[in-house]
LUMDO-446876 format. One record per residue (C-alpha): residue number from 1; residue in three letters; chain; z, x, y. Coordinates in steps of 0.5 Angstrom, whole numbers, plus 500, padded with zeros to 3 digits. Example, Ala and Ser with C-alpha at 12.3 -4.5 7.8 and 13.67 -1.06 7.14 Angstrom:
BEGIN
@num->1, residuo->ALA, cadena->A, z->516, x->525, y->491
@num->2, residuo->SER, cadena->A, z->514, x->527, y->498
END
This chain:
BEGIN
@num->1, residuo->MET, cadena->A, z->900, x->531, y->943
@num->2, residuo->GLU, cadena->A, z->899, x->528, y->950
@num->3, residuo->GLY, cadena->A, z->904, x->529, y->954
@num->4, residuo->THR, cadena->A, z->906, x->536, y->952
@num->5, residuo->ALA, cadena->A, z->904, x->542, y->956
@num->6, residuo->CYS, cadena->A, z->896, x->543, y->955
@num->7, residuo->ILE, cadena->A, z->893, x->550, y->954
@num->8, residuo->GLY, cadena->A, z->891, x->554, y->960
@num->9, residuo->ASP, cadena->A, z->884, x->555, y->961
@num->10, residuo->ASP, cadena->A, z->884, x->563, y->960
@num->11, residuo->THR, cadena->A, z->887, x->562, y->953
@num->12, residuo->LEU, cadena->A, z->882, x->556, y->951
@num->13, residuo->ALA, cadena->A, z->877, x->561, y->954
@num->14, residuo->ALA, cadena->A, z->880, x->567, y->949
@num->15, residuo->TRP, cadena->A, z->880, x->562, y->943
@num->16, residuo->ALA, cadena->A, z->873, x->560, y->944
@num->17, residuo->ALA, cadena->A, z->871, x->567, y->945
@num->18, residuo->GLY, cadena->A, z->875, x->569, y->938
@num->19, residuo->ALA, cadena->A, z->879, x->573, y->942
@num->20, residuo->LEU, cadena->A, z->886, x->571, y->940
@num->21, residuo->PRO, cadena->A, z->890, x->573, y->934
@num->22, residuo->GLU, cadena->A, z->891, x->568, y->928
@num->23, residuo->ALA, cadena->A, z->898, x->566, y->929
@num->24, residuo->GLN, cadena->A, z->896, x->564, y->936
@num->25, residuo->VAL, cadena->A, z->890, x->560, y->933
@num->26, residuo->ALA, cadena->A, z->894, x->556, y->928
@num->27, residuo->ALA, cadena->A, z->899, x->554, y->934
@num->28, residuo->LEU, cadena->A, z->893, x->552, y->938
@num->29, residuo->ASN, cadena->A, z->890, x->548, y->933
@num->30, residuo->ALA, cadena->A, z->896, x->544, y->932
@num->31, residuo->HIS, cadena->A, z->896, x->542, y->939
@num->32, residuo->VAL, cadena->A, z->889, x->541, y->940
@num->33, residuo->ALA, cadena->A, z->889, x->536, y->934
@num->34, residuo->GLY, cadena->A, z->893, x->531, y->938
@num->35, residuo->CYS, cadena->A, z->891, x->533, y->945
@num->36, residuo->THR, cadena->A, z->884, x->529, y->947
@num->37, residuo->THR, cadena->A, z->884, x->533, y->954
@num->38, residuo->CYS, cadena->A, z->884, x->540, y->951
@num->39, residuo->ARG, cadena->A, z->880, x->538, y->945
@num->40, residuo->VAL, cadena->A, z->874, x->536, y->950
@num->41, residuo->VAL, cadena->A, z->875, x->542, y->954
@num->42, residuo->LEU, cadena->A, z->875, x->547, y->948
@num->43, residuo->ALA, cadena->A, z->868, x->543, y->946
@num->44, residuo->GLU, cadena->A, z->865, x->544, y->952
@num->45, residuo->LEU, cadena->A, z->867, x->552, y->952
@num->46, residuo->ALA, cadena->A, z->864, x->552, y->945
@num->47, residuo->ARG, cadena->A, z->858, x->549, y->948
@num->48, residuo->THR, cadena->A, z->857, x->554, y->954
@num->49, residuo->THR, cadena->A, z->860, x->560, y->951
@num->50, residuo->GLU, cadena->A, z->855, x->565, y->949
@num->51, residuo->ALA, cadena->A, z->856, x->567, y->941
@num->52, residuo->ARG, cadena->A, z->860, x->573, y->940
@num->53, residuo->PRO, cadena->A, z->863, x->577, y->934
@num->54, residuo->ARG, cadena->A, z->870, x->575, y->933
@num->55, residuo->ALA, cadena->A, z->874, x->581, y->937
@num->56, residuo->GLU, cadena->A, z->878, x->586, y->933
@num->57, residuo->THR, cadena->A, z->885, x->587, y->934
@num->58, residuo->LEU, cadena->A, z->889, x->594, y->933
@num->59, residuo->GLY, cadena->A, z->896, x->592, y->934
@num->60, residuo->ARG, cadena->A, z->898, x->588, y->940
@num->61, residuo->TYR, cadena->A, z->891, x->590, y->943
@num->62, residuo->VAL, cadena->A, z->885, x->586, y->942
@num->63, residuo->LEU, cadena->A, z->878, x->590, y->942
@num->64, residuo->GLN, cadena->A, z->873, x->586, y->945
@num->65, residuo->ASP, cadena->A, z->867, x->591, y->946
@num->66, residuo->LYS, cadena->A, z->866, x->598, y->944
@num->67, residuo->LEU, cadena->A, z->865, x->603, y->949
END
């Protein structure tokens, strides 16, 4: 979807870290399928982001680390 608003850096980083809810991931997948720019940025993030377990959600909150 070249020409539409691209995904923000923070959102792409959260996606690469597995910290987004499934509904949002589905919408982002649709955008990235047609956007070369976002696909390249996401691929680079995936290469450089340390592998982390998928974040858990509790209601509207994302639990990224245990205390």
